[in-house]
N, CA, C and O atoms as CSV, one atom per row, in Angstrom:
chain,resi,resn,atom,element,x,y,z
A,1,MET,N,N,0.844,-1.167,0.000
A,1,MET,CA,C,0.000,0.000,0.000
A,1,MET,C,C,0.892,1.233,0.000
A,1,MET,O,O,1.880,1.308,0.730
A,2,LYS,N,N,0.524,2.188,-0.828
A,2,LYS,CA,C,1.245,3.449,-0.881
A,2,LYS,C,C,0.775,4.339,0.270
A,2,LYS,O,O,-0.350,4.218,0.755
A,3,ARG,N,N,1.661,5.230,0.687
A,3,ARG,CA,C,1.317,6.150,1.768
A,3,ARG,C,C,0.117,7.007,1.361
A,3,ARG,O,O,-0.772,7.263,2.173
A,4,SER,N,N,0.097,7.445,0.112
A,4,SER,CA,C,-1.010,8.278,-0.373
A,4,SER,C,C,-2.336,7.504,-0.365
A,4,SER,O,O,-3.395,8.088,-0.138
A,5,GLU,N,N,-2.275,6.191,-0.611
A,5,GLU,CA,C,-3.489,5.373,-0.559
A,5,GLU,C,C,-4.026,5.291,0.870
A,5,GLU,O,O,-5.239,5.269,1.081
A,6,MET,N,N,-3.122,5.247,1.849
A,6,MET,CA,C,-3.552,5.240,3.246
A,6,MET,C,C,-4.212,6.560,3.600
A,6,MET,O,O,-5.223,6.579,4.302
A,7,LEU,N,N,-3.652,7.666,3.122
A,7,LEU,CA,C,-4.255,8.974,3.388
A,7,LEU,C,C,-5.663,9.047,2.796
A,7,LEU,O,O,-6.577,9.572,3.432
A,8,CYS,N,N,-5.840,8.524,1.583
A,8,CYS,CA,C,-7.176,8.496,0.957
A,8,CYS,C,C,-8.133,7.604,1.749
A,8,CYS,O,O,-9.306,7.941,1.907
A,9,ALA,N,N,-7.637,6.469,2.245
A,9,ALA,CA,C,-8.477,5.555,3.018
A,9,ALA,C,C,-8.932,6.204,4.329
A,9,ALA,O,O,-10.081,6.045,4.739
A,10,ILE,N,N,-8.025,6.935,4.981
A,10,ILE,CA,C,-8.402,7.649,6.211
A,10,ILE,C,C,-9.457,8.691,5.894
A,10,ILE,O,O,-10.441,8.820,6.623
A,11,ASP,N,N,-9.266,9.431,4.823
A,11,ASP,CA,C,-10.213,10.472,4.429
A,11,ASP,C,C,-11.576,9.873,4.094
A,11,ASP,O,O,-12.609,10.465,4.407
A,12,LYS,N,N,-11.582,8.709,3.465
A,12,LYS,CA,C,-12.836,8.050,3.094
A,12,LYS,C,C,-13.568,7.518,4.334
A,12,LYS,O,O,-14.788,7.638,4.446
A,13,GLN,N,N,-12.805,6.931,5.256
A,13,GLN,CA,C,-13.393,6.350,6.464
A,13,GLN,C,C,-13.876,7.423,7.444
A,13,GLN,O,O,-14.894,7.261,8.118
A,14,PHE,N,N,-13.123,8.519,7.502
A,14,PHE,CA,C,-13.439,9.616,8.426
A,14,PHE,C,C,-13.491,10.922,7.627
A,14,PHE,O,O,-12.564,11.727,7.707
A,15,PRO,N,N,-14.565,11.143,6.856
A,15,PRO,CA,C,-14.607,12.260,5.905
A,15,PRO,C,C,-14.478,13.655,6.510
A,15,PRO,O,O,-14.101,14.585,5.798
A,16,THR,N,N,-14.770,13.830,7.765
A,16,THR,CA,C,-14.688,15.182,8.340
A,16,THR,C,C,-13.420,15.416,9.145
A,16,THR,O,O,-13.208,16.518,9.650
A,17,ILE,N,N,-12.574,14.400,9.274
A,17,ILE,CA,C,-11.382,14.544,10.111
A,17,ILE,C,C,-10.429,15.598,9.559
A,17,ILE,O,O,-9.720,16.249,10.327
A,18,HIS,N,N,-10.400,15.776,8.228
A,18,HIS,CA,C,-9.474,16.761,7.659
A,18,HIS,C,C,-9.866,18.189,8.024
A,18,HIS,O,O,-9.071,19.112,7.841
A,19,MET,N,N,-11.091,18.385,8.541
A,19,MET,CA,C,-11.484,19.716,9.013
A,19,MET,C,C,-10.798,20.040,10.336
A,19,MET,O,O,-10.573,21.206,10.662
A,20,GLU,N,N,-10.469,18.993,11.095
A,20,GLU,CA,C,-9.849,19.187,12.402
A,20,GLU,C,C,-8.328,19.086,12.355
A,20,GLU,O,O,-7.641,19.704,13.169
A,21,CYS,N,N,-7.799,18.314,11.411
A,21,CYS,CA,C,-6.346,18.155,11.350
A,21,CYS,C,C,-5.914,17.861,9.919
A,21,CYS,O,O,-6.717,17.503,9.057
A,22,ASN,N,N,-4.619,18.026,9.705
A,22,ASN,CA,C,-4.008,17.713,8.420
A,22,ASN,C,C,-3.775,16.202,8.367
A,22,ASN,O,O,-3.135,15.649,9.262
A,23,LEU,N,N,-4.278,15.534,7.343
A,23,LEU,CA,C,-4.147,14.072,7.277
A,23,LEU,C,C,-2.691,13.626,7.191
A,23,LEU,O,O,-2.311,12.615,7.783
A,24,GLU,N,N,-1.890,14.368,6.465
A,24,GLU,CA,C,-0.460,14.041,6.373
A,24,GLU,C,C,0.175,14.121,7.760
A,24,GLU,O,O,0.960,13.252,8.141
A,25,GLY,N,N,-0.166,15.159,8.505
A,25,GLY,CA,C,0.341,15.313,9.865
A,25,GLY,C,C,-0.150,14.208,10.786
A,25,GLY,O,O,0.597,13.721,11.635
A,26,LEU,N,N,-1.421,13.810,10.615
A,26,LEU,CA,C,-1.983,12.719,11.415
A,26,LEU,C,C,-1.219,11.421,11.174
A,26,LEU,O,O,-0.859,10.721,12.120
A,27,LEU,N,N,-0.973,11.105,9.906
A,27,LEU,CA,C,-0.258,9.865,9.585
A,27,LEU,C,C,1.181,9.925,10.106
A,27,LEU,O,O,1.697,8.934,10.624
A,28,ALA,N,N,1.821,11.077,9.971
A,28,ALA,CA,C,3.187,11.239,10.497
A,28,ALA,C,C,3.188,11.038,12.019
A,28,ALA,O,O,4.086,10.390,12.556
A,29,PHE,N,N,2.194,11.587,12.707
A,29,PHE,CA,C,2.089,11.415,14.157
A,29,PHE,C,C,1.922,9.936,14.517
A,29,PHE,O,O,2.585,9.438,15.427
A,30,LEU,N,N,1.037,9.239,13.803
A,30,LEU,CA,C,0.811,7.817,14.085
A,30,LEU,C,C,2.085,7.003,13.880
A,30,LEU,O,O,2.373,6.093,14.658
A,31,GLU,N,N,2.848,7.324,12.838
A,31,GLU,CA,C,4.112,6.622,12.593
A,31,GLU,C,C,5.119,6.908,13.715
A,31,GLU,O,O,5.851,6.016,14.141
A,32,GLU,N,N,5.148,8.160,14.187
A,32,GLU,CA,C,6.049,8.510,15.297
A,32,GLU,C,C,5.688,7.748,16.570
A,32,GLU,O,O,6.556,7.457,17.393
A,33,GLN,N,N,4.409,7.429,16.728
A,33,GLN,CA,C,3.952,6.713,17.917
A,33,GLN,C,C,4.176,5.210,17.810
A,33,GLN,O,O,3.929,4.481,18.771
A,34,GLY,N,N,4.641,4.733,16.654
A,34,GLY,CA,C,4.969,3.318,16.507
A,34,GLY,C,C,4.120,2.550,15.515
A,34,GLY,O,O,4.332,1.351,15.338
A,35,MET,N,N,3.152,3.206,14.853
A,35,MET,CA,C,2.364,2.511,13.836
A,35,MET,C,C,3.285,2.141,12.669
A,35,MET,O,O,4.020,2.985,12.157
A,36,LEU,N,N,3.238,0.902,12.268
A,36,LEU,CA,C,4.079,0.437,11.173
A,36,LEU,C,C,3.323,0.475,9.856
A,36,LEU,O,O,2.111,0.263,9.837
A,37,PRO,N,N,4.020,0.743,8.749
A,37,PRO,CA,C,3.402,0.578,7.438
A,37,PRO,C,C,3.035,-0.895,7.229
A,37,PRO,O,O,3.430,-1.744,8.028
A,38,PRO,N,N,2.287,-1.208,6.169
A,38,PRO,CA,C,1.898,-2.593,5.923
A,38,PRO,C,C,3.109,-3.516,5.749
A,38,PRO,O,O,4.180,-3.088,5.319
A,39,SER,N,N,2.914,-4.772,6.090
A,39,SER,CA,C,3.953,-5.775,5.903
A,39,SER,C,C,4.029,-6.129,4.423
A,39,SER,O,O,3.006,-6.255,3.749
A,40,ALA,N,N,5.231,-6.285,3.934
A,40,ALA,CA,C,5.424,-6.633,2.528
A,40,ALA,C,C,6.590,-7.607,2.409
A,40,ALA,O,O,7.447,-7.679,3.291
A,41,VAL,N,N,6.611,-8.350,1.315
A,41,VAL,CA,C,7.697,-9.283,1.038
A,41,VAL,C,C,8.466,-8.760,-0.164
A,41,VAL,O,O,7.879,-8.440,-1.198
A,42,PHE,N,N,9.763,-8.678,-0.023
A,42,PHE,CA,C,10.627,-8.202,-1.090
A,42,PHE,C,C,11.635,-9.281,-1.434
A,42,PHE,O,O,12.130,-9.982,-0.552
A,43,MET,N,N,11.937,-9.413,-2.714
A,43,MET,CA,C,12.988,-10.330,-3.147
A,43,MET,C,C,14.282,-9.529,-3.272
A,43,MET,O,O,14.317,-8.484,-3.921
A,44,VAL,N,N,15.344,-10.032,-2.644
A,44,VAL,CA,C,16.636,-9.360,-2.668
A,44,VAL,C,C,17.639,-10.278,-3.334
A,44,VAL,O,O,17.768,-11.448,-2.971
A,45,ASP,N,N,18.353,-9.734,-4.320
A,45,ASP,CA,C,19.435,-10.471,-4.978
A,45,ASP,C,C,20.752,-10.073,-4.305
A,45,ASP,O,O,21.041,-8.890,-4.129
A,46,TRP,N,N,21.525,-11.059,-3.941
A,46,TRP,CA,C,22.827,-10.774,-3.386
A,46,TRP,C,C,23.722,-11.988,-3.542
A,46,TRP,O,O,23.247,-13.083,-3.846
A,47,ASP,N,N,25.016,-11.796,-3.335
A,47,ASP,CA,C,25.978,-12.895,-3.450
A,47,ASP,C,C,26.235,-13.482,-2.076
A,47,ASP,O,O,26.324,-12.771,-1.074
A,48,ARG,N,N,26.349,-14.792,-2.061
A,48,ARG,CA,C,26.564,-15.513,-0.807
A,48,ARG,C,C,27.873,-16.306,-0.911
A,48,ARG,O,O,28.206,-16.825,-1.977
A,49,TRP,N,N,28.590,-16.394,0.171
A,49,TRP,CA,C,29.861,-17.124,0.198
A,49,TRP,C,C,29.619,-18.586,0.539
A,49,TRP,O,O,28.957,-18.899,1.528
A,50,ASP,N,N,30.161,-19.487,-0.291
A,50,ASP,CA,C,30.082,-20.920,-0.021
A,50,ASP,C,C,31.443,-21.365,0.523
A,50,ASP,O,O,32.407,-21.450,-0.237
A,51,PRO,N,N,31.533,-21.646,1.817
A,51,PRO,CA,C,32.836,-22.003,2.399
A,51,PRO,C,C,33.390,-23.330,1.873
A,51,PRO,O,O,34.606,-23.519,1.828
A,52,ASP,N,N,32.505,-24.249,1.474
A,52,ASP,CA,C,32.991,-25.539,0.959
A,52,ASP,C,C,33.661,-25.381,-0.397
A,52,ASP,O,O,34.723,-25.951,-0.646
A,53,ARG,N,N,33.026,-24.597,-1.277
A,53,ARG,CA,C,33.588,-24.402,-2.620
A,53,ARG,C,C,34.550,-23.221,-2.678
A,53,ARG,O,O,35.230,-23.017,-3.684
A,54,GLN,N,N,34.605,-22.441,-1.592
A,54,GLN,CA,C,35.469,-21.261,-1.531
A,54,GLN,C,C,35.185,-20.300,-2.686
A,54,GLN,O,O,36.097,-19.818,-3.357
A,55,GLU,N,N,33.893,-20.036,-2.897
A,55,GLU,CA,C,33.524,-19.080,-3.946
A,55,GLU,C,C,32.189,-18.425,-3.618
A,55,GLU,O,O,31.425,-18.901,-2.778
A,56,TRP,N,N,31.936,-17.330,-4.301
A,56,TRP,CA,C,30.674,-16.616,-4.163
A,56,TRP,C,C,29.676,-17.162,-5.171
A,56,TRP,O,O,30.061,-17.563,-6.269
A,57,TYR,N,N,28.410,-17.183,-4.815
A,57,TYR,CA,C,27.380,-17.592,-5.760
A,57,TYR,C,C,26.158,-16.694,-5.582
A,57,TYR,O,O,25.894,-16.208,-4.482
A,58,PRO,N,N,25.413,-16.476,-6.670
A,58,PRO,CA,C,24.240,-15.603,-6.580
A,58,PRO,C,C,23.136,-16.265,-5.756
A,58,PRO,O,O,22.966,-17.484,-5.778
A,59,SER,N,N,22.407,-15.449,-5.045
A,59,SER,CA,C,21.343,-15.958,-4.190
A,59,SER,C,C,20.179,-14.974,-4.194
A,59,SER,O,O,20.369,-13.771,-4.373
A,60,LYS,N,N,18.992,-15.492,-3.996
A,60,LYS,CA,C,17.801,-14.670,-3.829
A,60,LYS,C,C,17.238,-14.965,-2.448
A,60,LYS,O,O,17.264,-16.102,-1.979
A,61,GLU,N,N,16.738,-13.939,-1.820
A,61,GLU,CA,C,16.182,-14.133,-0.488
A,61,GLU,C,C,14.914,-13.300,-0.347
A,61,GLU,O,O,14.834,-12.169,-0.827
A,62,ARG,N,N,13.934,-13.882,0.318
A,62,ARG,CA,C,12.687,-13.163,0.607
A,62,ARG,C,C,12.863,-12.430,1.926
A,62,ARG,O,O,13.200,-13.032,2.946
A,63,ILE,N,N,12.634,-11.143,1.894
A,63,ILE,CA,C,12.754,-10.312,3.088
A,63,ILE,C,C,11.362,-9.798,3.450
A,63,ILE,O,O,10.663,-9.239,2.604
A,64,HIS,N,N,10.969,-9.987,4.691
A,64,HIS,CA,C,9.711,-9.437,5.196
A,64,HIS,C,C,10.028,-8.119,5.888
A,64,HIS,O,O,10.906,-8.044,6.748
A,65,SER,N,N,9.301,-7.088,5.498
A,65,SER,CA,C,9.574,-5.766,6.046
A,65,SER,C,C,8.278,-4.964,6.125
A,65,SER,O,O,7.297,-5.290,5.457
A,66,HIS,N,N,8.281,-3.933,6.927
A,66,HIS,CA,C,7.161,-3.002,6.996
A,66,HIS,C,C,7.593,-1.744,6.265
A,66,HIS,O,O,8.486,-1.025,6.713
A,67,LYS,N,N,6.945,-1.485,5.129
A,67,LYS,CA,C,7.411,-0.403,4.281
A,67,LYS,C,C,6.281,0.049,3.366
A,67,LYS,O,O,5.506,-0.771,2.873
A,68,TRP,N,N,6.190,1.359,3.141
A,68,TRP,CA,C,5.227,1.873,2.174
A,68,TRP,C,C,5.734,1.570,0.774
A,68,TRP,O,O,6.937,1.627,0.522
A,69,GLU,N,N,4.820,1.248,-0.141
A,69,GLU,CA,C,5.209,1.048,-1.534
A,69,GLU,C,C,5.628,2.406,-2.113
A,69,GLU,O,O,5.096,3.439,-1.708
A,70,PRO,N,N,6.570,2.409,-3.049
A,70,PRO,CA,C,6.965,3.667,-3.682
A,70,PRO,C,C,5.762,4.315,-4.390
A,70,PRO,O,O,4.928,3.620,-4.970
A,71,GLU,N,N,5.685,5.616,-4.336
A,71,GLU,CA,C,4.563,6.344,-4.925
A,71,GLU,C,C,4.572,6.281,-6.454
A,71,GLU,O,O,3.525,6.434,-7.083
A,72,ASP,N,N,5.740,6.058,-7.056
A,72,ASP,CA,C,5.824,6.080,-8.518
A,72,ASP,C,C,5.424,4.770,-9.170
A,72,ASP,O,O,5.356,4.695,-10.397
A,73,GLU,N,N,5.154,3.717,-8.371
A,73,GLU,CA,C,4.706,2.442,-8.929
A,73,GLU,C,C,3.186,2.415,-9.013
A,73,GLU,O,O,2.499,3.004,-8.179
A,74,GLU,N,N,2.665,1.727,-10.026
A,74,GLU,CA,C,1.199,1.591,-10.191
A,74,GLU,C,C,0.663,0.514,-9.310
A,74,GLU,O,O,-0.541,0.256,-9.313
């Protein structure tokens, strides 16, 4: 989920809240208090050392993280 999509969802769920506060400020406050962005899985390419063969080999790893999706992606 993109950060902007969360702002739209808050505005949709609580349509009058923007009269009392700035939604961007509200989301920033919630993040400062410990609210995490959605959980996502990312594939990371990196090289791993094989001690038996004494060489590096390419590897892919799934990383679980809490992160907003980039705004420039569809």
